[in-house]
ROPATOR-459555 format. One record per residue: x, y, z of N, C-alpha, C in turn. Coordinates in steps of 0.1 Angstrom, whole numbers, padded with zeros to 4 digits, always signed. Example, Ala and Ser with C-alpha at 12.3 -4.5 7.8 and 13.67 -1.06 7.14 Angstrom:
# ROPATOR-459555
+0132-0057+0078+0123-0045+0078+0132-0033+0078/+0128-0022+0071+0137-0011+0071+0129+0000+0079/
# end
This chain:
# ROPATOR-459555
-0197+0147-0162-0196+0133-0159-0201+0125-0171/-0196+0113-0173-0198+0105-0184-0213+0098-0184/-0218+0097-0172-0230+0090-0170-0228+0076-0164/-0216+0071-0163-0213+0059-0156-0214+0062-0141/-0220+0052-0134-0221+0053-0120-0212+0042-0114/-0202+0044-0106-0193+0035-0101-0194+0035-0086/-0196+0023-0079-0196+0022-0065-0182+0016-0061/-0176+0021-0052-0163+0016-0047-0165+0011-0033/-0162-0001-0031-0163-0007-0017-0149-0007-0010/-0148+0002+0000-0136+0003+0008-0130+0017+0007/-0128+0023+0018-0122+0036+0018-0108+0036+0023/-0100+0026+0019-0086+0025+0021-0079+0034+0011/-0066+0033+0010-0058+0042+0001-0063+0039-0013/-0064+0027-0017-0068+0022-0031-0082+0028-0034/-0091+0025-0026-0105+0029-0029-0107+0044-0030/-0101+0051-0021-0102+0067-0021-0095+0072-0034/-0083+0067-0036-0077+0071-0048-0084+0068-0061/-0090+0056-0061-0098+0052-0073-0110+0062-0075/-0116+0066-0064-0127+0075-0066-0122+0089-0071/-0111+0094-0066-0105+0107-0070-0101+0105-0084/-0094+0094-0089-0091+0093-0102-0102+0092-0112/-0112+0084-0109-0124+0082-0117-0131+0096-0120/-0133+0103-0108-0139+0116-0109-0131+0126-0118/-0118+0125-0117-0108+0133-0125-0110+0130-0141/-0114+0118-0143-0117+0115-0157-0132+0116-0161/-0139+0122-0152-0153+0124-0156-0164+0114-0152/-0160+0105-0143-0169+0094-0140-0174+0095-0126/-0187+0094-0124-0193+0095-0111-0190+0084-0102/-0181+0085-0092-0177+0075-0083-0181+0078-0069/-0186+0068-0061-0189+0070-0048-0183+0059-0039/-0176+0062-0028-0170+0052-0019-0179+0048-0008/-0181+0035-0006-0189+0030+0005-0179+0022+0015/-0179+0028+0027-0169+0023+0037-0178+0018+0049/-0173+0005+0055-0180-0001+0065-0179+0006+0079/-0167+0013+0081-0165+0020+0094-0175+0032+0094/-0179+0035+0106-0188+0046+0108-0181+0060+0109/-0168+0059+0111-0159+0071+0110-0145+0066+0106/-0138+0075+0100-0124+0073+0096-0116+0076+0107/-0110+0066+0114-0102+0069+0125-0086+0068+0121/-0078+0075+0128-0064+0076+0125-0056+0063+0129/-0061+0052+0123-0055+0039+0126-0042+0037+0117/-0035+0028+0122-0023+0024+0114-0010+0032+0117/+0000+0030+0110+0013+0036+0112+0018+0043+0100/+0031+0040+0097+0036+0046+0085+0033+0039+0071/+0033+0047+0061+0032+0042+0047+0041+0051+0038/+0048+0044+0030+0057+0052+0021+0052+0052+0007/+0051+0064+0002+0046+0066-0012+0057+0070-0021/+0062+0062-0030+0073+0064-0038+0070+0072-0050/+0079+0074-0059+0077+0082-0070+0066+0078-0079/+0065+0065-0081+0054+0060-0090+0040+0062-0084/+0039+0064-0072+0027+0067-0065+0025+0082-0063/+0035+0090-0061+0034+0104-0058+0032+0112-0072/+0037+0106-0082+0034+0111-0096+0018+0113-0098/+0012+0101-0095-0003+0101-0097-0010+0110-0087/-0007+0110-0074-0013+0117-0064-0012+0133-0067/+0000+0136-0072+0001+0151-0077-0008+0154-0088/-0010+0145-0098-0020+0148-0108-0034+0149-0103/-0037+0142-0092-0050+0142-0086-0052+0154-0077/-0042+0163-0075-0044+0175-0068-0042+0174-0053/-0037+0163-0048-0035+0162-0033-0020+0162-0030/-0011+0164-0039+0003+0164-0035+0008+0174-0025/+0003+0186-0027+0008+0196-0017+0003+0193-0003/-0009+0189-0001-0014+0184+0011-0006+0173+0018/-0003+0164+0010+0005+0152+0014+0019+0156+0017/+0025+0164+0009+0039+0168+0012+0040+0175+0026/+0029+0183+0029+0029+0190+0041+0029+0182+0054/+0025+0169+0053+0023+0161+0064+0033+0150+0063/+0042+0149+0053+0052+0139+0052+0063+0141+0061/+0070+0130+0064+0083+0131+0073+0094+0136+0064/+0103+0144+0069+0112+0152+0061+0124+0143+0058/+0122+0133+0049+0132+0123+0045+0140+0129+0034/+0153+0131+0037+0162+0136+0026+0171+0125+0020/+0172+0113+0027+0181+0103+0022+0177+0090+0029/+0183+0079+0024+0182+0066+0029+0195+0061+0035/+0193+0052+0046+0204+0046+0052+0202+0031+0052/+0212+0023+0049+0211+0009+0049+0224+0003+0057/+0221-0004+0068+0232-0009+0077+0229-0024+0079/+0240-0031+0083+0237-0044+0089+0234-0043+0103/+0230-0054+0109+0225-0054+0123+0235-0049+0132/+0249-0049+0128+0260-0045+0136+0264-0030+0133/+0256-0024+0124+0258-0010+0120+0268-0008+0109/+0272-0019+0103+0280-0018+0091+0272-0013+0079/+0276-0002+0072+0269+0002+0059+0269-0009+0049/+0257-0010+0042+0258-0021+0032+0257-0014+0018/+0257+0000+0018+0258+0007+0005+0264+0020+0008/+0272+0025-0002+0278+0038-0001+0267+0049+0003/+0271+0058+0011+0261+0068+0015+0264+0081+0007/+0255+0089+0001+0240+0084+0002+0237+0075-0010/+0227+0067-0006+0223+0057-0017+0208+0054-0015/+0201+0052-0027+0188+0049-0026+0186+0034-0029/+0196+0027-0034+0195+0014-0040+0183+0012-0050/+0178+0022-0054+0167+0022-0064+0153+0024-0057/+0152+0027-0044+0139+0029-0037+0132+0041-0042/+0139+0050-0049+0132+0062-0055+0137+0074-0050/+0135+0085-0056+0140+0098-0052+0134+0103-0040/+0142+0106-0028+0136+0109-0017+0128+0122-0017/+0133+0131-0027+0125+0144-0029+0110+0141-0035/+0109+0130-0040+0095+0128-0046+0088+0116-0038/+0093+0113-0026+0088+0102-0018+0082+0108-0005/+0070+0103-0001+0063+0108+0011+0062+0097+0021/+0068+0099+0032+0066+0090+0043+0055+0095+0052/+0044+0088+0053+0031+0093+0058+0025+0085+0069/+0018+0091+0078+0010+0083+0087-0003+0079+0079/-0006+0067+0080-0017+0061+0071-0030+0068+0074/-0034+0071+0087-0046+0078+0090-0046+0092+0085/-0035+0099+0086-0035+0113+0080-0036+0113+0065/-0030+0103+0059-0030+0102+0044-0045+0099+0040/-0051+0090+0047-0065+0086+0044-0074+0099+0045/-0072+0106+0055-0080+0119+0057-0078+0129+0045/-0065+0131+0041-0063+0140+0029-0071+0135+0018/-0070+0122+0014-0078+0117+0003-0093+0118+0005/-0098+0115+0016-0113+0116+0019-0117+0131+0018/-0110+0140+0023-0113+0153+0023-0113+0159+0008/-0106+0153-0001-0105+0158-0014-0117+0154-0022/-0125+0146-0017-0138+0141-0024-0149+0151-0021/-0158+0153-0031-0169+0161-0029-0179+0156-0018/-0187+0164-0013-0198+0160-0003-0205+0149-0009/-0209+0138-0002-0216+0128-0006-0209+0117-0014/-0197+0119-0017-0190+0109-0025-0183+0099-0016/-0183+0100-0003-0180+0090+0007-0191+0087+0017/-0195+0075+0016-0206+0071+0026-0201+0061+0035/-0202+0065+0048-0197+0058+0059-0208+0048+0065/-0204+0038+0072-0214+0029+0078-0220+0020+0068/-0214+0017+0056-0220+0010+0046-0210-0002+0043/-0214-0013+0049-0206-0025+0047-0210-0034+0036/-0203-0034+0026-0207-0041+0013-0206-0057+0016/-0217-0063+0015-0217-0078+0017-0220-0087+0005/-0224-0080-0006-0226-0088-0018-0231-0079-0030/-0233-0085-0040-0238-0078-0052-0244-0088-0062/-0253-0083-0070-0260-0091-0080-0258-0084-0093/-0252-0091-0102-0250-0085-0116-0262-0087-0124/-0266-0078-0133-0276-0080-0143-0272-0073-0155/-0280-0074-0166-0276-0069-0179-0274-0054-0179/-0281-0047-0170-0280-0032-0170-0270-0026-0159/-0265-0035-0151-0256-0029-0140-0254-0040-0129/-0252-0034-0117-0250-0043-0105-0257-0037-0094/-0263-0046-0087-0272-0043-0075-0263-0045-0063/-0259-0035-0056-0249-0037-0044-0256-0037-0031/-0253-0047-0023-0260-0050-0011-0252-0047+0002/-0257-0040+0012-0249-0036+0024-0255-0044+0036/-0248-0045+0046-0251-0053+0058-0264-0048+0065/-0267-0035+0064-0279-0030+0071-0291-0031+0063/-0290-0038+0051-0302-0041+0043-0304-0031+0032/-0297-0021+0032-0299-0011+0021-0291-0016+0009/-0294-0009-0002-0289-0013-0015-0286-0001-0023/-0277-0002-0034-0276+0008-0043-0273+0001-0057/-0278+0009-0067-0276+0003-0081-0264+0012-0088/-0256+0005-0094-0245+0012-0102-0242+0004-0115/-0234+0010-0123-0229+0004-0135-0218-0005-0132/-0210-0001-0123-0199-0010-0120-0196-0009-0104/-0191-0020-0100-0187-0022-0085-0171-0025-0085/-0164-0016-0078-0150-0018-0076-0148-0023-0062/-0142-0035-0061-0139-0041-0048-0125-0037-0043/-0125-0027-0034-0112-0022-0029-0113-0025-0014/-0117-0037-0009-0121-0041+0004-0110-0048+0011/-0098-0048+0006-0086-0053+0012-0082-0068+0011/-0072-0072+0018-0067-0086+0017-0077-0097+0020/-0086-0093+0030-0097-0103+0033-0110-0099+0026/-0108-0096+0013-0120-0091+0005-0132-0101+0003/-0144-0096+0007-0155-0103+0005-0159-0104-0010/-0156-0094-0018-0160-0093-0031-0152-0101-0041/-0140-0105-0036-0132-0114-0044-0139-0126-0049/-0147-0132-0040-0154-0144-0043-0166-0143-0054/-0169-0130-0057-0179-0127-0067-0173-0127-0081/-0159-0127-0081-0152-0125-0093-0145-0138-0098/-0140-0145-0088-0132-0157-0091-0132-0165-0078/-0126-0177-0078-0123-0185-0067-0116-0178-0056/-0120-0175-0045-0113-0168-0035-0100-0175-0031/-0089-0168-0029-0077-0175-0024-0073-0169-0010/-0069-0177-0001-0066-0173+0012-0053-0165+0012/-0050-0156+0020-0037-0150+0022-0027-0160+0026/-0015-0158+0021-0003-0166+0024+0007-0160+0033/+0009-0166+0044+0019-0160+0054+0033-0162+0049/+0041-0152+0051+0055-0153+0049+0063-0159+0059/+0057-0163+0070+0064-0168+0082+0071-0156+0090/+0067-0145+0087+0072-0133+0093+0061-0125+0099/+0063-0118+0110+0054-0108+0115+0062-0096+0118/+0055-0084+0119+0061-0071+0122+0056-0065+0135/+0065-0060+0143+0061-0051+0154+0060-0038+0148/+0050-0030+0150+0049-0017+0145+0046-0007+0156/+0049+0005+0154+0047+0015+0164+0051+0030+0160/+0047+0039+0168+0050+0053+0165+0057+0059+0179/+0067+0067+0176+0074+0073+0188+0075+0088+0186/+0071+0096+0196+0073+0110+0195+0089+0113+0192/+0090+0122+0182+0104+0124+0177+0114+0129+0188/+0108+0138+0197+0116+0143+0207+0123+0132+0217/+0117+0121+0217+0123+0111+0225+0135+0105+0219/+0136+0106+0206+0148+0099+0199+0158+0109+0193/+0157+0121+0197+0166+0131+0192+0180+0126+0196/+0189+0126+0186+0202+0122+0189+0205+0108+0188/+0194+0100+0187+0195+0085+0186+0191+0081+0172/+0180+0084+0168+0176+0081+0154+0179+0092+0144/+0181+0090+0131+0182+0099+0121+0168+0103+0117/+0164+0116+0121+0151+0120+0119+0148+0126+0105/+0158+0126+0097+0157+0131+0083+0160+0120+0072/+0160+0107+0078+0163+0096+0070+0153+0085+0071/+0152+0077+0061+0146+0063+0062+0158+0054+0063/+0158+0047+0075+0169+0039+0080+0165+0025+0081/+0173+0016+0075+0170+0001+0077+0183-0005+0081/+0180-0015+0091+0190-0023+0096+0188-0038+0091/+0197-0045+0085+0194-0058+0079+0201-0069+0088/+0196-0080+0092+0202-0090+0099+0198-0104+0097/+0204-0113+0103+0199-0128+0100+0185-0130+0105/+0177-0132+0096+0163-0137+0098+0154-0125+0103/+0158-0113+0104+0150-0103+0108+0156-0090+0103/+0148-0078+0103+0152-0065+0099+0144-0054+0106/+0150-0043+0106+0144-0031+0114+0143-0019+0105/+0132-0012+0105+0130+0000+0096+0125+0012+0105/+0130+0023+0103+0126+0036+0110+0126+0047+0101/+0115+0055+0101+0114+0067+0093+0103+0077+0099/+0106+0090+0097+0097+0100+0103+0084+0101+0095/+0074+0104+0102+0060+0107+0096+0055+0120+0103/+0043+0123+0099+0035+0134+0106+0043+0147+0107/+0049+0151+0095+0057+0164+0094+0069+0163+0103/+0074+0151+0106+0086+0149+0115+0083+0148+0129/+0070+0148+0133+0067+0148+0147+0068+0133+0153/+0066+0123+0144+0066+0110+0149+0077+0101+0142/+0082+0091+0148+0091+0082+0142+0083+0069+0140/+0082+0064+0127+0075+0051+0125+0085+0040+0125/+0081+0029+0133+0089+0017+0134+0082+0005+0129/+0090-0003+0121+0086-0016+0116+0097-0026+0119/+0095-0036+0128+0105-0045+0131+0100-0059+0127/+0107-0066+0117+0103-0078+0112+0111-0089+0119/+0102-0099+0123+0108-0110+0131+0102-0123+0125/+0108-0135+0126+0102-0147+0122+0092-0152+0132/+0081-0158+0127+0071-0164+0135+0065-0177+0129/+0060-0185+0138+0053-0197+0133+0038-0195+0138/+0035-0185+0142+0021-0182+0147+0013-0175+0136/-0001-0177+0137-0010-0171+0128-0013-0157+0134/-0007-0147+0128-0008-0133+0133-0016-0126+0123/-0027-0120+0128-0036-0112+0119-0029-0100+0113/-0034-0097+0101-0029-0084+0095-0039-0074+0102/-0034-0066+0112-0043-0058+0120-0035-0046+0124/-0043-0034+0125-0037-0022+0129-0039-0020+0145/-0045-0031+0151-0049-0029+0165-0044-0041+0174/-0038-0052+0168-0035-0063+0176-0023-0059+0186/-0024-0060+0199-0014-0055+0207-0001-0064+0207/+0010-0058+0208+0023-0065+0210+0029-0062+0223/+0041-0068+0225+0048-0066+0238+0062-0060+0235/+0063-0047+0240+0076-0040+0237+0089-0048+0244/+0086-0055+0255+0097-0063+0261+0101-0075+0251/+0091-0081+0246+0095-0091+0236+0102-0086+0224/+0098-0075+0219+0104-0068+0208+0119-0065+0211/+0122-0059+0222+0135-0056+0227+0144-0069+0227/+0138-0079+0233+0145-0092+0234+0149-0097+0221/+0141-0096+0211+0144-0100+0198+0156-0093+0191/+0159-0081+0196+0169-0072+0190+0180-0069+0200/+0181-0078+0210+0191-0075+0221+0205-0075+0217/+0210-0081+0206+0223-0081+0202+0226-0071+0190/+0217-0063+0187+0218-0054+0175+0224-0041+0179/+0226-0034+0168+0232-0020+0170+0225-0013+0182/+0232-0008+0191+0227-0001+0202+0216+0010+0199/+0217+0016+0188+0207+0026+0185+0194+0020+0182/+0193+0007+0177+0180+0000+0176+0174-0002+0189/+0182-0006+0198+0177-0008+0212+0172+0004+0219/+0179+0014+0217+0175+0028+0222+0163+0032+0217/+0161+0030+0203+0148+0033+0197+0136+0025+0203/+0139+0013+0204+0128+0003+0210+0125+0008+0224/+0136+0012+0231+0133+0016+0245+0125+0029+0247/+0124+0036+0236+0115+0049+0236+0101+0045+0233/+0097+0033+0230+0083+0030+0226+0075+0027+0239/+0063+0033+0239+0054+0030+0249+0045+0017+0247/+0043+0015+0234+0035+0003+0230+0038+0000+0216/+0033-0013+0212+0035-0017+0199+0024-0026+0194/+0021-0028+0183+0011-0038+0178+0017-0047+0167/+0012-0060+0167+0017-0070+0158+0010-0070+0145/+0016-0073+0135+0011-0071+0121+0015-0083+0113/+0006-0092+0109+0011-0104+0101+0015-0099+0088/+0025-0107+0081+0029-0103+0068+0024-0114+0059/+0015-0110+0050+0009-0119+0040+0009-0112+0025/+0008-0122+0016+0005-0119+0003-0005-0129-0002/-0007-0130-0015-0016-0139-0021-0011-0144-0034/-0013-0156-0037-0010-0162-0050-0019-0154-0060/-0014-0152-0072-0021-0144-0083-0034-0150-0085/-0045-0142-0087-0058-0147-0091-0058-0149-0105/-0068-0157-0110-0069-0161-0124-0076-0149-0132/-0084-0141-0125-0090-0130-0131-0093-0120-0120/-0095-0108-0124-0099-0097-0115-0114-0092-0118/-0120-0096-0128-0132-0088-0132-0142-0098-0138/-0154-0093-0136-0165-0098-0145-0169-0087-0154/-0181-0087-0159-0185-0075-0168-0189-0063-0160/-0192-0065-0146-0197-0054-0139-0190-0053-0124/-0180-0061-0122-0174-0060-0109-0159-0061-0112/-0150-0053-0105-0137-0056-0107-0130-0054-0093/-0118-0058-0092-0110-0057-0079-0099-0047-0081/-0093-0043-0069-0083-0032-0070-0075-0033-0056/-0062-0031-0058-0054-0031-0046-0053-0045-0039/-0052-0046-0026-0050-0058-0019-0061-0069-0022/-0073-0065-0025-0083-0074-0029-0080-0081-0041/-0071-0076-0049-0067-0083-0062-0053-0088-0061/-0044-0082-0053-0029-0087-0055-0022-0082-0042/-0025-0087-0031-0018-0084-0019-0003-0088-0020/+0005-0078-0016+0020-0080-0017+0026-0078-0002/+0038-0084+0000+0045-0082+0012+0050-0068+0012/+0055-0062+0024+0057-0047+0023+0072-0045+0021/+0080-0054+0016+0095-0052+0016+0100-0043+0006/+0092-0039-0004+0096-0028-0014+0088-0016-0011/+0079-0015-0001+0071-0003+0002+0062-0001-0010/+0057-0011-0016+0048-0009-0028+0034-0012-0027/+0030-0017-0016+0015-0021-0015+0006-0009-0018/+0007+0001-0011-0001+0013-0015+0001+0018-0029/+0014+0018-0032+0017+0024-0045+0010+0016-0057/+0010+0003-0055+0004-0005-0066-0011-0003-0066/-0017-0001-0055-0031+0003-0054-0035+0016-0061/-0025+0026-0060-0026+0039-0066-0024+0037-0082/-0015+0029-0085-0014+0026-0100-0026+0020-0105/-0032+0010-0098-0044+0004-0102-0054+0015-0105/-0056+0023-0095-0066+0034-0095-0066+0042-0107/-0054+0047-0111-0053+0056-0122-0054+0047-0135/-0049+0036-0136-0051+0027-0148-0066+0025-0150/-0073+0021-0140-0087+0019-0141-0094+0032-0147/-0091+0042-0141-0097+0056-0146-0095+0058-0159/-0083+0057-0164-0079+0059-0178-0087+0050-0187/-0087+0037-0183-0094+0027-0192-0109+0029-0193/-0115+0034-0182-0130+0036-0182-0134+0050-0188/-0125+0059-0189-0128+0072-0195-0136+0070-0208/-0147+0078-0209-0156+0077-0221-0162+0063-0225/-0160+0054-0215-0167+0041-0217-0183+0042-0216/-0190+0034-0224-0204+0032-0222-0206+0020-0214/-0218+0019-0208-0220+0007-0199-0218-0007-0206/-0223-0008-0219-0221-0020-0226-0207-0024-0230/-0198-0014-0228-0183-0017-0231-0175-0021-0219/-0182-0021-0207-0174-0023-0194-0167-0036-0194/-0172-0047-0199-0165-0060-0198-0152-0060-0206/-0153-0054-0218-0140-0052-0226-0131-0043-0220/-0135-0031-0214-0126-0022-0208-0119-0028-0195/-0126-0036-0188-0121-0042-0175-0111-0053-0179/-0113-0060-0190-0102-0069-0194-0089-0062-0198/-0092-0051-0203-0079-0042-0207-0072-0038-0194/-0080-0034-0185-0074-0031-0171-0066-0042-0165/-0072-0054-0166-0065-0066-0161-0052-0068-0168/-0053-0067-0181-0040-0069-0189-0029-0060-0186/-0033-0048-0183-0023-0038-0179-0017-0040-0166/-0025-0046-0156-0021-0046-0142-0016-0059-0137/-0021-0070-0143-0018-0083-0137-0003-0087-0137/+0003-0084-0149+0017-0088-0150+0025-0078-0141/+0023-0065-0141+0029-0056-0133+0029-0059-0118/+0017-0062-0113+0016-0064-0098+0021-0078-0095/+0020-0088-0104+0027-0101-0102+0042-0100-0101/+0048-0092-0109+0062-0089-0108+0066-0082-0094/+0058-0073-0091+0061-0066-0078+0060-0076-0066/+0049-0084-0066+0048-0094-0056+0060-0103-0055/+0065-0108-0066+0076-0117-0066+0089-0110-0061/+0091-0099-0066+0103-0091-0062+0102-0087-0047/+0090-0084-0042+0089-0080-0028+0093-0092-0019/+0088-0104-0023+0092-0116-0016+0107-0118-0016/+0113-0117-0028+0128-0118-0029+0136-0107-0021/+0130-0095-0020+0137-0085-0012+0136-0089+0003/+0126-0094+0007+0125-0099+0021+0135-0109+0024/+0138-0118+0015+0147-0129+0018+0162-0123+0018/+0164-0113+0010+0178-0106+0010+0179-0099+0023/+0169-0092+0028+0170-0084+0040+0174-0093+0051/+0169-0105+0051+0170-0114+0063+0180-0125+0060/+0188-0125+0050+0197-0134+0046+0208-0137+0058/+0211-0150+0059+0221-0155+0069+0234-0157+0062/+0234-0155+0049+0247-0159+0040+0253-0148+0032/+0245-0138+0028+0250-0128+0019+0259-0118+0026/+0269-0114+0019+0277-0102+0024+0269-0090+0022/+0273-0079+0030+0267-0066+0027+0268-0061+0014/+0279-0063+0007+0280-0059-0008+0271-0067-0016/+0269-0080-0014+0260-0088-0022+0245-0084-0019/+0242-0081-0007+0229-0076-0004+0225-0063-0012/+0235-0054-0012+0233-0041-0018+0231-0043-0034/+0240-0053-0039+0239-0055-0054+0226-0061-0058/+0221-0071-0050+0209-0078-0053+0197-0070-0051/+0196-0062-0041+0186-0053-0038+0185-0042-0049/+0196-0037-0054+0196-0027-0064+0190-0033-0077/+0194-0045-0080+0189-0052-0092+0174-0054-0091/+0169-0058-0080+0155-0060-0078+0147-0046-0080/+0152-0036-0073+0145-0023-0074+0145-0017-0088/+0156-0018-0095+0158-0015-0108+0147-0020-0117/+0144-0034-0114+0134-0041-0123+0120-0036-0120/+0117-0031-0108+0104-0025-0105+0102-0012-0110/+0113-0004-0113+0113+0009-0119+0105+0020-0111/+0108+0020-0099+0100+0030-0090+0101+0044-0095/+0113+0048-0099+0114+0062-0104+0107+0065-0117/+0106+0055-0126+0102+0058-0139+0089+0053-0144/+0083+0044-0136+0070+0037-0140+0059+0047-0139/+0052+0050-0150+0042+0060-0151+0028+0052-0156/+0021+0049-0146+0009+0040-0149-0001+0047-0158/-0002+0060-0157-0012+0068-0165-0008+0068-0180/+0006+0070-0181+0011+0070-0195+0010+0057-0202/+0013+0047-0194+0012+0033-0200-0003+0029-0204/-0012+0034-0196-0026+0031-0198-0031+0039-0211/-0026+0052-0211-0030+0060-0223-0023+0054-0236/-0012+0049-0235-0005+0044-0247-0013+0031-0252/-0017+0023-0242-0024+0011-0245-0037+0014-0251/-0044+0025-0247-0057+0028-0253-0056+0032-0267/-0044+0039-0270-0042+0044-0284-0039+0032-0293/-0033+0022-0287-0029+0011-0296-0041+0001-0297/-0051+0002-0288-0062-0007-0288-0071-0006-0301/
# end
C-alpha cells in the first residue's frame, strides 16, 4: 500500500468498485455504508463493455458472468411489434458477449465479497467531514469519526457530501417514471425472449425486459410520463393494474409479461445539471453524487465504474500533499465524458418516446448517439494512464 488512507462513503456499485480499484493500485481504501446490512434491493442493471472491461481487470468478472442473464442479442420493436432495426442488431449498445445483465443486489454482493475483511464497514452513515492541512476528519451519524487522507463521496443522487465540495444541486425530473419489477422466468416461457434484451418503443413511453440472476428472473422497466414527484427508490410500491392500463394497446406480449407480475415499484427518473467542480483538496465525488444520468443508455453504473478506475489510476503513487492536483486531473478526465453521456441519455429517452419519428429514423438516431458514447471502445483506464504520461 502507498500509505494513503481513503474513506469511501457509500457501498453502491460506484463506491465498492472504487475501493476495489484503489486497492488494486496499492491504496488503502475502506467503504463506509449507512445500512446495517446489504440487502438484495433493486432490480436489473446492465454492465456494458466499458464497465465489464474494468471489472474483469479487478478480478470479479467470472463471478459476475456466472450470475448474469444469458443475453445473446438485442431486440428493438415499436409498441405494435414492428422491428425498428434489422435483427440481430445492437444499435451500438455494446457486444452482448461482454455485457452483463445483473440483479443489482447480487452485483453488490459480489463486489462486497471481493473486499478484504474490514474494508467494508456497515452501519456508518457519513454526515459530514472537516478538512485540514493533514487530511480529512470524517463524521458519522452515531458520533464516531475516522481520519483519512481523502474522502470519496459515493453516496448517490441525494448526496450529503456534495454540499461540502460545491453548491448542491437538486435532482432534475425528466417528467418520466418507471415501473420496475422481477418475474420468475418460468412464468413467461414462450412469451418473453429469455435470451435477449428486448425493448419496445412507443409514443411517450417505452418498455424494457431482460433476464438476470443467471436467467432465473426477468427484469422489467416500463417508462411512463408523470407530473408527480416520484422518489428514486427501490421500495416505493406501484400498482400492477395501473401499469397494465398504461400499456393496454401495446404488443400483446407486453401485456402478457405485465400479467405475470405479482408486484411492482415506482422509480422516479432524474439526472442533475453538471456541477461546477467535484473536488476540494481532500474530498471528491464519484458516480451519481457527481453526475447523475437518466437510465436510457444503461450507463449510470458504467460511468461510476469508469470514475472508480480513473480515480485509482490518478491517485496511484500520490503523496498526501499532491492530492489537490491529482483530483483536478481526475475531474478533467471525467467531467466532459460524463456530461456527454448525460446529454446523450436524455436525447435517447426522447427518441424512444417520440411521437413523430419513423422506426427507421429512431434506429438511425439511436445508432448515432450510441456510437458517440463509444460503449464498445471506451477504455477509462488506458485514457487515464495516457493522461498521466502526458502530464
